C-alpha positions as CSV (number, residue, x, y, z in Angstrom):
1,M,119.2,-49.4,78.9
2,T,122.8,-49.4,77.7
3,P,124.1,-51.5,74.7
4,K,126.0,-53.8,77.1
5,Q,122.8,-54.5,79.1
6,I,121.0,-55.2,75.8
7,L,123.6,-57.8,74.8
8,D,123.6,-59.3,78.3
9,S,119.8,-59.7,78.2
10,F,120.0,-62.2,75.4
11,S,120.9,-65.8,75.9
12,E,123.8,-67.5,74.1
13,T,121.3,-69.5,72.0
14,L,119.6,-66.3,70.8
15,M,122.9,-64.7,69.9
16,Q,123.8,-67.7,67.7
17,D,120.5,-67.5,65.8
18,E,121.6,-66.6,62.2
19,R,118.4,-64.6,61.7
20,I,119.8,-62.2,64.3
21,L,123.5,-62.3,63.4
22,S,124.6,-64.4,60.4
23,A,127.7,-66.5,60.4
24,Q,129.4,-64.0,58.1
25,E,128.5,-61.2,60.5
26,Q,129.8,-63.1,63.5
27,A,133.0,-63.8,61.7
28,L,133.3,-60.1,60.8
29,L,132.7,-59.1,64.4
30,R,135.3,-61.6,65.7
31,N,137.9,-60.2,63.2
32,L,137.1,-56.7,64.1
33,L,137.5,-57.4,67.8
34,H,140.7,-59.2,67.2
35,H,142.2,-56.3,65.3
36,A,141.0,-53.9,68.0
37,R,142.7,-55.9,70.8
38,S,145.9,-56.3,68.8
39,A,146.2,-52.6,68.0
40,S,148.7,-50.5,70.0
41,L,146.2,-48.1,71.5
42,E,145.9,-46.2,74.7
43,P,143.5,-47.7,77.3
44,E,141.1,-44.8,76.8
45,T,141.1,-45.4,73.1
46,H,140.5,-49.1,73.5
47,A,137.5,-48.3,75.8
48,A,136.1,-46.0,73.2
49,V,136.5,-48.5,70.4
50,N,134.8,-51.2,72.5
51,A,132.0,-48.9,73.4
52,T,131.4,-48.0,69.7
53,I,131.3,-51.7,68.6
54,A,129.0,-52.7,71.5
55,S,126.6,-49.9,70.7
56,A,126.4,-50.8,67.0
57,V,126.0,-54.5,67.7
58,G,123.5,-53.9,70.5
59,E,121.2,-51.7,68.3
60,T,121.4,-54.2,65.4
61,V,120.6,-57.2,67.7
62,A,117.7,-55.3,69.3
63,Q,116.1,-54.2,66.0
64,R,116.4,-57.7,64.4
65,A,115.0,-59.4,67.5
66,F,111.9,-57.3,67.3
67,A,111.6,-57.9,63.6
68,V,112.3,-61.6,63.7
69,L,111.1,-62.9,67.1
70,G,108.4,-60.4,67.9
71,G,108.2,-57.7,70.5
72,S,106.5,-59.9,73.1
73,I,109.4,-62.3,73.3
74,V,111.9,-59.5,73.6
75,E,109.9,-57.9,76.4
76,R,109.8,-61.1,78.4
77,I,113.6,-61.3,78.1
78,L,113.9,-57.7,79.3
79,Q,111.5,-58.3,82.2
80,S,113.6,-61.2,83.4
81,S,116.5,-58.7,83.7
82,G,114.4,-56.0,85.3
83,A,114.4,-53.7,82.3
84,D,111.7,-51.9,80.2
85,S,111.6,-52.3,76.5
86,S,111.2,-48.5,76.1
87,G,114.8,-48.2,77.2
88,F,116.1,-50.1,74.2
89,S,118.6,-48.1,72.3
90,G,118.0,-48.4,68.6
91,V,114.5,-50.1,68.8
92,P,112.0,-48.4,66.5
93,D,109.3,-46.6,68.4
94,S,106.7,-48.3,66.3
95,A,107.8,-51.7,67.6
96,V,107.2,-50.5,71.2
97,S,104.0,-48.7,70.6
98,A,102.6,-51.8,68.8
99,K,102.8,-53.6,72.1
100,K,101.8,-50.7,74.4
101,G,98.4,-49.2,73.5
102,S,98.0,-49.8,69.8
103,T,94.5,-50.9,68.7
104,P,94.3,-54.7,68.4
105,G,94.2,-55.7,64.8
106,Q,95.2,-52.3,63.5
107,P,97.6,-52.7,60.6
108,Q,101.1,-51.3,61.2
109,P,102.9,-49.6,58.3
110,K,105.6,-51.7,56.7
111,P,108.9,-50.3,55.6
112,K,109.4,-50.2,51.9
113,P,112.2,-52.4,50.6
114,P,115.2,-50.6,48.9
115,A,115.1,-50.4,45.2
116,P,117.4,-52.9,43.5
117,S,120.5,-51.4,41.9
118,P,120.8,-52.0,38.1
119,R,123.1,-54.8,37.0
120,P,123.2,-57.4,34.3
121,E,121.2,-60.4,35.3
122,P,122.6,-63.9,34.5
123,E,120.3,-66.3,32.7
124,D,121.3,-69.4,34.6
125,I,121.8,-67.9,38.1
126,P,118.7,-65.9,39.3
127,I,119.8,-62.9,41.4
128,P,116.8,-61.2,43.1
129,P,117.3,-57.7,44.4
130,G,118.6,-57.4,48.0
131,P,119.9,-54.8,50.4
132,P,123.6,-54.1,49.9
133,G,125.9,-54.0,52.9
134,M,127.7,-56.2,55.4
135,L,124.7,-56.4,57.7
136,A,122.0,-57.2,55.1
137,M,118.8,-58.5,56.7
138,K,117.9,-62.1,55.9
139,P,114.3,-63.0,55.2
140,S,112.8,-64.4,58.4
141,I,110.8,-67.6,58.5
142,T,108.5,-68.2,61.4
143,G,107.1,-71.5,62.6
144,A,108.9,-74.8,63.3
145,T,107.7,-76.5,60.1
146,A,108.8,-73.7,57.9
147,L,112.2,-73.6,59.6
148,L,112.8,-77.3,59.1
149,E,111.9,-77.1,55.4
150,R,114.1,-74.1,54.7
151,P,117.1,-75.0,52.5
152,A,120.5,-74.4,54.1
153,V,121.8,-70.9,53.2
154,M,125.5,-70.3,52.7
155,P,126.1,-66.7,53.8
156,A,128.6,-64.4,52.1
157,R,132.0,-64.5,53.7
158,S,135.1,-62.6,53.1
159,V,138.3,-61.2,54.7
160,V,139.5,-57.7,53.7
161,L,143.1,-56.5,54.4
162,D,144.2,-53.0,53.8
163,E,147.6,-51.6,52.7
164,F,148.7,-55.1,51.5
165,L,151.7,-53.9,49.6
166,S,154.1,-51.1,50.3
167,P,153.6,-47.9,48.3
168,Q,156.7,-48.6,46.2
169,E,155.6,-52.2,45.4
170,M,152.2,-51.0,44.4
171,Q,153.6,-48.3,42.1
172,E,155.9,-50.8,40.5
173,L,153.0,-53.2,39.9
174,S,150.9,-50.3,38.3
175,R,153.8,-49.3,36.1
176,F,154.3,-53.0,35.0
177,A,150.6,-53.3,34.1
178,L,150.7,-50.1,32.0
179,E,153.9,-51.1,30.2
180,H,152.2,-54.4,29.1
181,E,148.9,-52.9,27.8
182,A,149.5,-54.6,24.4
183,D,149.8,-58.0,26.1
184,F,146.3,-57.9,27.7
185,R,143.8,-60.2,26.0
186,A,140.0,-60.5,26.2
187,S,139.0,-62.5,29.2
188,Q,137.4,-65.9,28.9
189,V,134.8,-68.0,30.7
190,V,134.6,-71.8,31.1
191,S,131.1,-73.3,30.7
192,Q,130.0,-76.4,32.7
193,D,129.8,-78.5,29.6
194,S,133.2,-77.7,28.3
195,T,136.8,-77.7,29.7
196,E,138.0,-75.0,27.2
197,G,137.7,-71.2,27.8
198,V,135.8,-69.1,25.4
199,V,135.3,-65.4,25.0
200,S,131.7,-64.6,25.9
201,E,130.8,-60.9,26.3
202,K,127.3,-62.1,27.3
203,H,128.7,-63.3,30.7
204,R,132.0,-61.5,31.1
205,R,133.9,-58.6,29.6
206,S,137.4,-57.4,30.6
207,R,141.0,-57.9,29.6
208,V,143.6,-60.1,31.4
209,F,147.4,-60.5,31.4
210,M,148.8,-63.8,32.6
211,E,152.6,-63.2,32.8
212,L,153.2,-61.4,36.1
213,G,157.0,-61.9,36.6
214,K,158.4,-61.0,40.0
215,H,155.1,-59.4,41.0
216,Q,153.4,-62.8,41.2
217,D,156.1,-64.1,43.7
218,L,155.8,-61.0,45.8
219,I,152.0,-61.0,46.2
220,L,151.9,-64.8,46.7
221,A,154.5,-64.6,49.5
222,R,152.3,-62.0,51.2
223,I,149.3,-64.2,50.8
224,Q,151.1,-67.2,52.3
225,S,152.0,-65.1,55.4
226,A,148.4,-64.0,55.8
227,L,146.8,-67.4,55.0
228,P,146.5,-68.8,58.6
229,L,144.5,-65.7,59.7
230,V,142.4,-65.6,56.5
231,L,141.4,-69.3,56.8
232,S,140.7,-69.0,60.5
233,T,138.5,-66.0,60.0
234,L,136.6,-67.7,57.1
235,N,136.2,-70.8,59.3
236,M,138.0,-72.9,56.6
237,E,140.3,-75.8,57.3
238,E,144.0,-75.3,56.5
239,F,145.1,-77.0,53.3
240,L,148.3,-77.7,51.5
241,V,148.5,-75.3,48.5
242,A,149.2,-77.5,45.5
243,N,148.9,-74.8,42.8
244,I,148.4,-71.1,42.4
245,E,146.8,-69.2,39.5
246,A,147.2,-65.4,39.2
247,Q,146.5,-62.8,36.6
248,I,146.1,-59.0,36.2
249,T,142.6,-58.0,35.1
250,A,141.8,-54.6,33.6
251,S,138.2,-53.5,33.5
252,N,137.2,-50.4,31.6
253,D,133.9,-48.7,30.6
254,G,131.0,-51.2,30.4
255,D,133.1,-54.2,31.6
256,F,131.5,-56.6,34.1
257,F,131.3,-60.3,35.2
258,R,127.9,-61.9,35.8
259,G,127.1,-64.1,38.8
260,H,129.3,-67.2,39.1
261,S,131.5,-69.3,41.4
262,D,135.2,-69.9,40.8
263,N,135.3,-73.7,41.0
264,S,132.1,-75.0,39.4
265,D,133.6,-77.0,36.5
266,P,136.0,-79.9,36.3
267,T,139.1,-77.8,35.4
268,T,138.6,-75.5,38.4
269,A,137.2,-78.0,41.0
270,S,140.4,-78.0,43.0
271,R,140.3,-74.2,43.7
272,Q,139.7,-73.4,47.3
273,L,140.4,-69.7,48.0
274,T,139.9,-66.6,45.7
275,F,141.9,-63.5,46.2
276,V,141.4,-60.0,44.6
277,Y,143.9,-57.2,45.0
278,F,142.8,-53.8,43.9
279,F,145.0,-51.0,42.5
280,H,144.3,-48.1,40.2
281,R,145.4,-44.6,39.1
282,E,144.8,-41.8,41.6
283,P,142.5,-39.9,41.7
284,R,140.3,-42.8,40.6
285,Q,138.9,-42.3,37.1
286,F,136.2,-45.0,37.2
287,S,133.1,-45.9,39.3
288,G,131.2,-49.1,39.7
289,G,133.1,-52.4,39.4
290,E,132.0,-53.5,42.9
291,L,132.6,-57.0,44.0
292,R,129.3,-58.5,45.3
293,I,129.5,-61.8,47.2
294,H,126.0,-63.4,47.5
295,D,124.3,-65.6,50.1
296,Y,123.2,-68.7,48.3
297,R,121.5,-72.1,48.7
298,R,121.8,-75.3,46.7
299,K,118.8,-76.6,44.7
300,E,119.0,-79.6,42.4
301,G,122.7,-79.3,42.0
302,R,122.6,-75.6,41.3
303,Q,123.5,-72.6,43.4
304,I,120.7,-70.1,43.8
305,V,121.3,-66.7,45.4
306,T,118.9,-65.8,48.2
307,G,118.8,-62.0,48.1
308,G,121.4,-61.0,50.7
309,Y,124.9,-60.0,49.6
310,Q,128.0,-58.2,50.7
311,T,129.3,-55.3,48.6
312,I,133.0,-54.5,48.4
313,V,133.9,-51.2,46.7
314,P,137.4,-51.3,45.1
315,Q,139.9,-49.5,47.4
316,Q,143.5,-48.7,46.6
317,N,146.0,-51.3,47.9
318,Q,143.3,-53.6,49.4
319,I,143.0,-57.3,49.1
320,V,139.9,-59.5,49.5
321,F,139.7,-63.2,50.2
322,F,136.7,-65.5,49.9
323,P,135.9,-69.2,49.3
324,C,135.9,-70.2,45.6
325,C,132.5,-71.8,46.0
326,A,130.9,-68.4,46.9
327,M,128.6,-66.9,44.3
328,H,129.8,-63.5,43.3
329,E,129.7,-60.9,40.5
330,I,131.4,-57.7,39.3
331,T,129.0,-54.9,38.7
332,P,129.5,-52.8,35.5
333,V,132.4,-50.4,35.4
334,E,131.9,-46.8,34.3
335,C,135.1,-45.2,32.9
336,P,134.2,-42.1,30.9
337,S,137.7,-41.6,29.4
338,G,138.0,-45.1,28.1
339,L,141.8,-44.9,28.7
340,F,143.5,-48.2,29.6
341,A,145.4,-46.4,32.3
342,D,142.1,-45.3,34.0
343,S,140.9,-48.9,34.3
344,R,139.9,-50.8,37.4
345,F,142.9,-53.1,37.9
346,T,143.1,-56.2,40.0
347,L,145.7,-58.8,40.6
348,N,143.5,-61.8,41.2
349,G,143.7,-65.5,41.4
350,W,143.0,-68.8,43.2
351,L,144.7,-71.2,45.6
352,H,144.3,-74.9,44.7
353,K,144.2,-77.8,47.1
């Protein structure tokens, strides 16, 4: 059975089940298809791109349907379309054999979960281990009662744009940051019971520079031009930008930022959209420093991450957008040289409503 036939076999309701494809994954797929359609490609290339996307999505949907809904339901869907479950591309053999000839009651081996990657754990925001990646599997909950009682989960959402500045603009920004090394100061955090920032290496460690000169106007102009597409992809309502914060952050060996959201205290409540633009020396002299955006749910006024997350590895001349309410963290940076010039640099900030 082809990937297209697999997708056609599922109803619209099944495709909208977030246990099969989360809202963030559906938004990512829509964005991917939009860029594929708008690209200036030959018809043959378009067909190949569409086939690749359909194959990847079809296999993911098939695997998750067996894991979440059970093989018997999927088989009934296939029978209604005249297909055999053994023709599924990407369905594990164990899932089919369990329905065709396995001994009743015989336990099936369960896959071992991936080992969690090491990172500093926040005291006030529990972060259980979860599989990294854009298509992280969500824990399934079976039964109508359990489904009704499950707290609403906010999935990780982001928009990533490549080659955001011209090579010359990026080089000028890099030179500007290096020339102002002496002006960078220890980064601060704002606690929920205070409106003043304090240096707390228990929660965050890096250095920031607040005076960006012409570079702030340049990147903000680019952001404004991309804003309609970004908000549409994130499924956020358009808003009048009342204020913009921006800074350059340098993260060196051992620097990090524990799990947090960007608008959780009175002084930041008006923040709506976070942006993070990556730039660094080439070849890159650091590792780590990944941006992890977590799925989360609310419990008693607090945000609790649920295990799934999206990982974004810093890439040269790339910008990332995500809602300020999203739970996220920066994993520890490893920079053996310790040189300022070898740091993980970002021009990051927030759009206020």
